[in-house]
FIKOLZA-1660 file (N, C-alpha, C; in steps of 0.1 Angstrom, whole numbers, plus 5000, padded with zeros to 4 digits):
% residues 163
   i   px   py   pz ch aa at
   1 9385 3443 0347  A  X  N
   1 9384 3431 0349  A  X CA
   1 9391 3431 0364  A  X  C
   2 9385 3423 0376  A  X  N
   2 9391 3423 0386  A  X CA
   2 9397 3408 0386  A  X  C
   3 9409 3406 0396  A  X  N
   3 9415 3391 0396  A  X CA
   3 9418 3389 0410  A  X  C
   4 9414 3373 0412  A  X  N
   4 9413 3369 0424  A  X CA
   4 9426 3358 0423  A  X  C
   5 9433 3362 0429  A  X  N
   5 9447 3350 0431  A  X CA
   5 9447 3342 0445  A  X  C
   6 9446 3331 0439  A  X  N
   6 9445 3316 0447  A  X CA
   6 9457 3311 0449  A  X  C
   7 9461 3313 0460  A  X  N
   7 9478 3307 0461  A  X CA
   7 9475 3296 0475  A  X  C
   8 9481 3282 0471  A  X  N
   8 9478 3271 0476  A  X CA
   8 9491 3261 0476  A  X  C
   9 9493 3252 0485  A  X  N
   9 9504 3242 0489  A  X CA
   9 9494 3232 0490  A  X  C
  10 9498 3217 0488  A  X  N
  10 9492 3207 0488  A  X CA
  10 9505 3195 0489  A  X  C
  11 9506 3185 0496  A  X  N
  11 9513 3177 0497  A  X CA
  11 9504 3161 0492  A  X  C
  12 9491 3161 0500  A  X  N
  12 9486 3149 0495  A  X CA
  12 9471 3152 0489  A  X  C
  13 9470 3163 0482  A  X  N
  13 9462 3164 0473  A  X CA
  13 9449 3171 0479  A  X  C
  14 9446 3170 0492  A  X  N
  14 9435 3175 0499  A  X CA
  14 9432 3191 0496  A  X  C
  15 9445 3200 0499  A  X  N
  15 9443 3213 0495  A  X CA
  15 9441 3218 0482  A  X  C
  16 9445 3210 0473  A  X  N
  16 9446 3212 0458  A  X CA
  16 9428 3212 0455  A  X  C
  17 9426 3201 0462  A  X  N
  17 9410 3199 0456  A  X CA
  17 9402 3207 0461  A  X  C
  18 9404 3214 0473  A  X  N
  18 9398 3227 0479  A  X CA
  18 9401 3238 0470  A  X  C
  19 9415 3240 0468  A  X  N
  19 9417 3254 0459  A  X CA
  19 9410 3252 0446  A  X  C
  20 9408 3241 0439  A  X  N
  20 9404 3241 0424  A  X CA
  20 9387 3238 0426  A  X  C
  21 9382 3239 0436  A  X  N
  21 9369 3240 0439  A  X CA
  21 9363 3252 0443  A  X  C
  22 9374 3260 0448  A  X  N
  22 9371 3274 0450  A  X CA
  22 9375 3281 0439  A  X  C
  23 9385 3276 0427  A  X  N
  23 9384 3283 0419  A  X CA
  23 9376 3280 0409  A  X  C
  24 9367 3268 0406  A  X  N
  24 9356 3264 0399  A  X CA
  24 9343 3277 0403  A  X  C
  25 9344 3277 0416  A  X  N
  25 9330 3289 0423  A  X CA
  25 9338 3303 0414  A  X  C
  26 9348 3307 0416  A  X  N
  26 9352 3321 0412  A  X CA
  26 9347 3322 0396  A  X  C
  27 9352 3310 0389  A  X  N
  27 9349 3312 0374  A  X CA
  27 9337 3315 0370  A  X  C
  28 9326 3311 0378  A  X  N
  28 9312 3315 0376  A  X CA
  28 9311 3329 0373  A  X  C
  29 9320 3338 0380  A  X  N
  29 9318 3353 0379  A  X CA
  29 9327 3357 0362  A  X  C
  30 9317 3364 0355  A  X  N
  30 9324 3364 0343  A  X CA
  30 9335 3378 0348  A  X  C
  31 9332 3382 0354  A  X  N
  31 9341 3400 0357  A  X CA
  31 9352 3399 0364  A  X  C
  32 9358 3384 0369  A  X  N
  32 9365 3383 0376  A  X CA
  32 9376 3373 0367  A  X  C
  33 9389 3374 0368  A  X  N
  33 9398 3363 0366  A  X CA
  33 9404 3356 0375  A  X  C
  34 9404 3346 0376  A  X  N
  34 9411 3335 0384  A  X CA
  34 9425 3329 0381  A  X  C
  35 9434 3331 0390  A  X  N
  35 9445 3330 0387  A  X CA
  35 9451 3319 0400  A  X  C
  36 9451 3306 0396  A  X  N
  36 9454 3294 0408  A  X CA
  36 9469 3292 0405  A  X  C
  37 9475 3298 0418  A  X  N
  37 9491 3291 0414  A  X CA
  37 9498 3287 0430  A  X  C
  38 9509 3275 0425  A  X  N
  38 9512 3269 0437  A  X CA
  38 9518 3281 0445  A  X  C
  39 9521 3278 0457  A  X  N
  39 9528 3289 0464  A  X CA
  39 9541 3291 0458  A  X  C
  40 9548 3279 0454  A  X  N
  40 9564 3282 0449  A  X CA
  40 9563 3290 0437  A  X  C
  41 9554 3290 0431  A  X  N
  41 9551 3301 0419  A  X CA
  41 9548 3312 0419  A  X  C
  42 9540 3315 0431  A  X  N
  42 9534 3330 0430  A  X CA
  42 9544 3341 0438  A  X  C
  43 9544 3348 0430  A  X  N
  43 9556 3359 0433  A  X CA
  43 9547 3372 0437  A  X  C
  44 9556 3382 0443  A  X  N
  44 9552 3394 0446  A  X CA
  44 9545 3405 0434  A  X  C
  45 9548 3400 0421  A  X  N
  45 9540 3407 0413  A  X CA
  45 9527 3402 0410  A  X  C
  46 9524 3390 0413  A  X  N
  46 9511 3381 0411  A  X CA
  46 9501 3391 0422  A  X  C
  47 9510 3388 0435  A  X  N
  47 9503 3395 0450  A  X CA
  47 9497 3410 0444  A  X  C
  48 9506 3420 0439  A  X  N
  48 9504 3433 0434  A  X CA
  48 9495 3437 0428  A  X  C
  49 9495 3427 0412  A  X  N
  49 9484 3427 0404  A  X CA
  49 9468 3422 0410  A  X  C
  50 9467 3415 0418  A  X  N
  50 9455 3409 0424  A  X CA
  50 9447 3419 0431  A  X  C
  51 9433 3418 0430  A  X  N
  51 9425 3426 0437  A  X CA
  51 9416 3417 0449  A  X  C
  52 9419 3405 0452  A  X  N
  52 9414 3397 0463  A  X CA
  52 9424 3384 0465  A  X  C
  53 9424 3381 0476  A  X  N
  53 9432 3367 0480  A  X CA
  53 9424 3355 0484  A  X  C
  54 9430 3341 0480  A  X  N
  54 9425 3331 0488  A  X CA
  54 9437 3324 0490  A  X  C
  55 9440 3322 0502  A  X  N
  55 9451 3311 0505  A  X CA
  55 9447 3299 0511  A  X  C
  56 9453 3289 0506  A  X  N
  56 9447 3274 0507  A  X CA
  56 9463 3264 0513  A  X  C
  57 9459 3260 0523  A  X  N
  57 9472 3252 0533  A  X CA
  57 9465 3242 0537  A  X  C
  58 9477 3231 0537  A  X  N
  58 9471 3218 0547  A  X CA
  58 9477 3222 0559  A  X  C
  59 9471 3215 0573  A  X  N
  59 9480 3222 0584  A  X CA
  59 9489 3210 0586  A  X  C
  60 9501 3215 0589  A  X  N
  60 9513 3207 0589  A  X CA
  60 9517 3209 0599  A  X  C
  61 9520 3198 0611  A  X  N
  61 9526 3199 0628  A  X CA
  61 9519 3208 0633  A  X  C
  62 9508 3211 0630  A  X  N
  62 9499 3222 0637  A  X CA
  62 9500 3236 0632  A  X  C
  63 9505 3239 0620  A  X  N
  63 9508 3250 0614  A  X CA
  63 9503 3251 0601  A  X  C
  64 9505 3264 0592  A  X  N
  64 9506 3264 0579  A  X CA
  64 9517 3256 0573  A  X  C
  65 9517 3253 0561  A  X  N
  65 9526 3245 0551  A  X CA
  65 9540 3255 0552  A  X  C
  66 9549 3247 0551  A  X  N
  66 9561 3255 0550  A  X CA
  66 9564 3265 0536  A  X  C
  67 9558 3258 0530  A  X  N
  67 9555 3265 0514  A  X CA
  67 9549 3273 0512  A  X  C
  68 9536 3275 0520  A  X  N
  68 9528 3288 0520  A  X CA
  68 9534 3300 0530  A  X  C
  69 9542 3294 0540  A  X  N
  69 9549 3302 0548  A  X CA
  69 9562 3311 0539  A  X  C
  70 9567 3302 0532  A  X  N
  70 9579 3310 0523  A  X CA
  70 9575 3317 0514  A  X  C
  71 9560 3316 0507  A  X  N
  71 9551 3325 0500  A  X CA
  71 9551 3335 0507  A  X  C
  72 9545 3335 0520  A  X  N
  72 9546 3350 0527  A  X CA
  72 9559 3358 0526  A  X  C
  73 9569 3348 0532  A  X  N
  73 9581 3354 0535  A  X CA
  73 9589 3362 0523  A  X  C
  74 9585 3354 0510  A  X  N
  74 9593 3358 0500  A  X CA
  74 9586 3371 0493  A  X  C
  75 9571 3373 0498  A  X  N
  75 9564 3384 0492  A  X CA
  75 9557 3397 0502  A  X  C
  76 9563 3393 0517  A  X  N
  76 9557 3404 0523  A  X CA
  76 9562 3416 0525  A  X  C
  77 9573 3420 0523  A  X  N
  77 9580 3435 0520  A  X CA
  77 9574 3439 0510  A  X  C
  78 9574 3435 0501  A  X  N
  78 9570 3439 0487  A  X CA
  78 9559 3444 0487  A  X  C
  79 9550 3436 0492  A  X  N
  79 9534 3439 0489  A  X CA
  79 9531 3450 0502  A  X  C
  80 9535 3450 0510  A  X  N
  80 9534 3459 0524  A  X CA
  80 9531 3471 0525  A  X  C
  81 9520 3477 0526  A  X  N
  81 9516 3491 0525  A  X CA
  81 9513 3492 0509  A  X  C
  82 9508 3483 0500  A  X  N
  82 9504 3484 0487  A  X CA
  82 9492 3475 0485  A  X  C
  83 9491 3465 0495  A  X  N
  83 9475 3463 0491  A  X CA
  83 9464 3462 0502  A  X  C
  84 9470 3473 0511  A  X  N
  84 9460 3474 0521  A  X CA
  84 9446 3478 0517  A  X  C
  85 9437 3469 0523  A  X  N
  85 9422 3468 0523  A  X CA
  85 9416 3459 0514  A  X  C
  86 9426 3451 0506  A  X  N
  86 9420 3439 0497  A  X CA
  86 9414 3429 0503  A  X  C
  87 9406 3422 0501  A  X  N
  87 9399 3410 0505  A  X CA
  87 9406 3400 0506  A  X  C
  88 9403 3387 0517  A  X  N
  88 9408 3377 0517  A  X CA
  88 9401 3366 0523  A  X  C
  89 9402 3353 0520  A  X  N
  89 9398 3344 0527  A  X CA
  89 9411 3336 0530  A  X  C
  90 9407 3323 0537  A  X  N
  90 9416 3311 0538  A  X CA
  90 9409 3298 0537  A  X  C
  91 9415 3290 0531  A  X  N
  91 9410 3272 0535  A  X CA
  91 9421 3265 0537  A  X  C
  92 9418 3258 0548  A  X  N
  92 9426 3248 0555  A  X CA
  92 9423 3234 0554  A  X  C
  93 9433 3224 0551  A  X  N
  93 9431 3210 0549  A  X CA
  93 9436 3207 0562  A  X  C
  94 9430 3203 0573  A  X  N
  94 9435 3202 0587  A  X CA
  94 9433 3184 0589  A  X  C
  95 9444 3178 0596  A  X  N
  95 9442 3164 0603  A  X CA
  95 9434 3166 0616  A  X  C
  96 9437 3178 0623  A  X  N
  96 9429 3176 0637  A  X CA
  96 9423 3186 0637  A  X  C
  97 9428 3200 0637  A  X  N
  97 9415 3212 0637  A  X CA
  97 9421 3223 0631  A  X  C
  98 9434 3223 0625  A  X  N
  98 9437 3238 0617  A  X CA
  98 9435 3251 0621  A  X  C
  99 9432 3252 0636  A  X  N
  99 9431 3265 0641  A  X CA
  99 9442 3276 0640  A  X  C
 100 9455 3269 0646  A  X  N
 100 9469 3276 0644  A  X CA
 100 9473 3282 0632  A  X  C
 101 9472 3272 0620  A  X  N
 101 9471 3278 0605  A  X CA
 101 9465 3286 0603  A  X  C
 102 9449 3288 0606  A  X  N
 102 9443 3298 0605  A  X CA
 102 9447 3313 0613  A  X  C
 103 9452 3312 0623  A  X  N
 103 9456 3321 0630  A  X CA
 103 9468 3328 0627  A  X  C
 104 9478 3319 0620  A  X  N
 104 9490 3325 0614  A  X CA
 104 9485 3331 0601  A  X  C
 105 9480 3327 0592  A  X  N
 105 9473 3332 0579  A  X CA
 105 9469 3346 0586  A  X  C
 106 9459 3346 0595  A  X  N
 106 9453 3361 0597  A  X CA
 106 9461 3367 0605  A  X  C
 107 9473 3366 0609  A  X  N
 107 9480 3376 0617  A  X CA
 107 9491 3379 0604  A  X  C
 108 9492 3372 0595  A  X  N
 108 9500 3379 0584  A  X CA
 108 9492 3387 0574  A  X  C
 109 9479 3382 0571  A  X  N
 109 9470 3393 0564  A  X CA
 109 9468 3405 0575  A  X  C
 110 9467 3403 0588  A  X  N
 110 9464 3417 0596  A  X CA
 110 9478 3427 0593  A  X  C
 111 9488 3422 0591  A  X  N
 111 9502 3429 0586  A  X CA
 111 9500 3436 0572  A  X  C
 112 9495 3428 0565  A  X  N
 112 9493 3435 0553  A  X CA
 112 9482 3443 0552  A  X  C
 113 9472 3442 0559  A  X  N
 113 9462 3454 0562  A  X CA
 113 9450 3447 0552  A  X  C
 114 9450 3435 0550  A  X  N
 114 9440 3428 0540  A  X CA
 114 9424 3426 0551  A  X  C
 115 9415 3426 0544  A  X  N
 115 9401 3425 0550  A  X CA
 115 9397 3410 0549  A  X  C
 116 9397 3403 0559  A  X  N
 116 9388 3390 0558  A  X CA
 116 9375 3391 0556  A  X  C
 117 9368 3386 0546  A  X  N
 117 9355 3385 0541  A  X CA
 117 9347 3370 0546  A  X  C
 118 9354 3363 0552  A  X  N
 118 9349 3351 0560  A  X CA
 118 9356 3346 0567  A  X  C
 119 9352 3338 0578  A  X  N
 119 9359 3330 0586  A  X CA
 119 9369 3321 0579  A  X  C
 120 9377 3315 0584  A  X  N
 120 9388 3305 0578  A  X CA
 120 9375 3291 0576  A  X  C
 121 9377 3287 0564  A  X  N
 121 9371 3274 0562  A  X CA
 121 9380 3263 0564  A  X  C
 122 9377 3256 0573  A  X  N
 122 9390 3242 0576  A  X CA
 122 9383 3233 0578  A  X  C
 123 9386 3225 0566  A  X  N
 123 9381 3211 0563  A  X CA
 123 9388 3201 0570  A  X  C
 124 9382 3191 0580  A  X  N
 124 9393 3183 0588  A  X CA
 124 9393 3167 0583  A  X  C
 125 9403 3161 0578  A  X  N
 125 9404 3147 0577  A  X CA
 125 9404 3139 0587  A  X  C
 126 9408 3144 0597  A  X  N
 126 9412 3132 0605  A  X CA
 126 9419 3124 0606  A  X  C
 127 9432 3127 0599  A  X  N
 127 9441 3123 0597  A  X CA
 127 9451 3121 0609  A  X  C
 128 9454 3109 0617  A  X  N
 128 9462 3111 0629  A  X CA
 128 9474 3103 0627  A  X  C
 129 9476 3092 0620  A  X  N
 129 9485 3083 0620  A  X CA
 129 9493 3084 0610  A  X  C
 130 9507 3082 0610  A  X  N
 130 9517 3083 0598  A  X CA
 130 9511 3079 0587  A  X  C
 131 9505 3068 0585  A  X  N
 131 9502 3064 0573  A  X CA
 131 9487 3071 0567  A  X  C
 132 9479 3073 0577  A  X  N
 132 9468 3085 0574  A  X CA
 132 9473 3095 0570  A  X  C
 133 9483 3106 0573  A  X  N
 133 9487 3117 0574  A  X CA
 133 9492 3118 0559  A  X  C
 134 9500 3106 0556  A  X  N
 134 9509 3109 0543  A  X CA
 134 9499 3104 0531  A  X  C
 135 9490 3096 0533  A  X  N
 135 9482 3089 0521  A  X CA
 135 9474 3102 0515  A  X  C
 136 9470 3097 0501  A  X  N
 136 9465 3110 0493  A  X CA
 136 9451 3113 0497  A  X  C
 137 9447 3123 0500  A  X  N
 137 9435 3128 0505  A  X CA
 137 9424 3127 0496  A  X  C
 138 9410 3125 0498  A  X  N
 138 9398 3125 0491  A  X CA
 138 9388 3136 0500  A  X  C
 139 9388 3148 0493  A  X  N
 139 9377 3156 0500  A  X CA
 139 9364 3154 0500  A  X  C
 140 9355 3153 0508  A  X  N
 140 9340 3153 0508  A  X CA
 140 9335 3161 0499  A  X  C
 141 9325 3153 0490  A  X  N
 141 9319 3165 0483  A  X CA
 141 9310 3178 0492  A  X  C
 142 9302 3177 0500  A  X  N
 142 9301 3185 0508  A  X CA
 142 9310 3197 0512  A  X  C
 143 9321 3191 0515  A  X  N
 143 9330 3204 0519  A  X CA
 143 9336 3208 0506  A  X  C
 144 9339 3201 0495  A  X  N
 144 9341 3206 0483  A  X CA
 144 9333 3217 0477  A  X  C
 145 9318 3214 0482  A  X  N
 145 9308 3227 0478  A  X CA
 145 9313 3239 0486  A  X  C
 146 9313 3237 0498  A  X  N
 146 9317 3250 0507  A  X CA
 146 9328 3257 0503  A  X  C
 147 9339 3251 0496  A  X  N
 147 9351 3255 0493  A  X CA
 147 9349 3264 0480  A  X  C
 148 9337 3259 0470  A  X  N
 148 9334 3264 0456  A  X CA
 148 9325 3273 0461  A  X  C
 149 9315 3275 0469  A  X  N
 149 9309 3285 0474  A  X CA
 149 9315 3297 0479  A  X  C
 150 9326 3293 0487  A  X  N
 150 9334 3305 0493  A  X CA
 150 9344 3311 0480  A  X  C
 151 9349 3305 0471  A  X  N
 151 9353 3313 0458  A  X CA
 151 9344 3321 0450  A  X  C
 152 9333 3315 0449  A  X  N
 152 9321 3321 0443  A  X CA
 152 9314 3333 0449  A  X  C
 153 9320 3335 0461  A  X  N
 153 9314 3347 0467  A  X CA
 153 9325 3356 0471  A  X  C
 154 9335 3354 0471  A  X  N
 154 9348 3360 0468  A  X CA
 154 9349 3368 0455  A  X  C
 155 9345 3359 0446  A  X  N
 155 9347 3366 0432  A  X CA
 155 9333 3376 0431  A  X  C
 156 9322 3373 0434  A  X  N
 156 9311 3381 0433  A  X CA
 156 9311 3391 0440  A  X  C
 157 9315 3391 0451  A  X  N
 157 9321 3405 0459  A  X CA
 157 9330 3414 0453  A  X  C
 158 9343 3408 0443  A  X  N
 158 9352 3414 0438  A  X CA
 158 9341 3422 0426  A  X  C
 159 9336 3415 0419  A  X  N
 159 9328 3421 0411  A  X CA
 159 9317 3431 0411  A  X  C
 160 9313 3428 0422  A  X  N
 160 9300 3439 0426  A  X CA
 160 9306 3450 0434  A  X  C
 161 9320 3450 0434  A  X  N
 161 9323 3464 0445  A  X CA
 161 9324 3463 0457  A  X  C
 162 9319 3450 0463  A  X  N
 162 9315 3451 0478  A  X CA
 162 9328 3453 0486  A  X  C
 163 9337 3445 0480  A  X  N
 163 9352 3443 0489  A  X CA
 163 9360 3451 0486  A  X  C
% end
């Protein structure tokens, strides 16, 4: 049995909706166990036990969220050189473009020597005012379907031994 670890942080619900959609897609693969964990709860033991990863974050001030960064900070060295070659993907709930958050995750994943299996999936909410940024998000069903498909693809690849 393979394990897919989905680590997320969400302040306004957008990233959580995306993570849950991906987890639902991954759940369709019977040969893979999916573990959905808030970034504050994910430990090095979770990272080491997983066969693949999905990192999910909002874009905060043009970067990944502080709590996802904290997850990487807490677990980076414990996993270094112990998870080489494992597959990963990322989901970003962005207010404007999300590309810097994606670059930050990719840079850390490169250090961990993970293998990207897809381009970062960035969902843009176009929240640009303080009120819009802070309000609860509702992710479009078409974007949630894309998140679900990515979770399904990652889980299927793990099950088939492609990744």
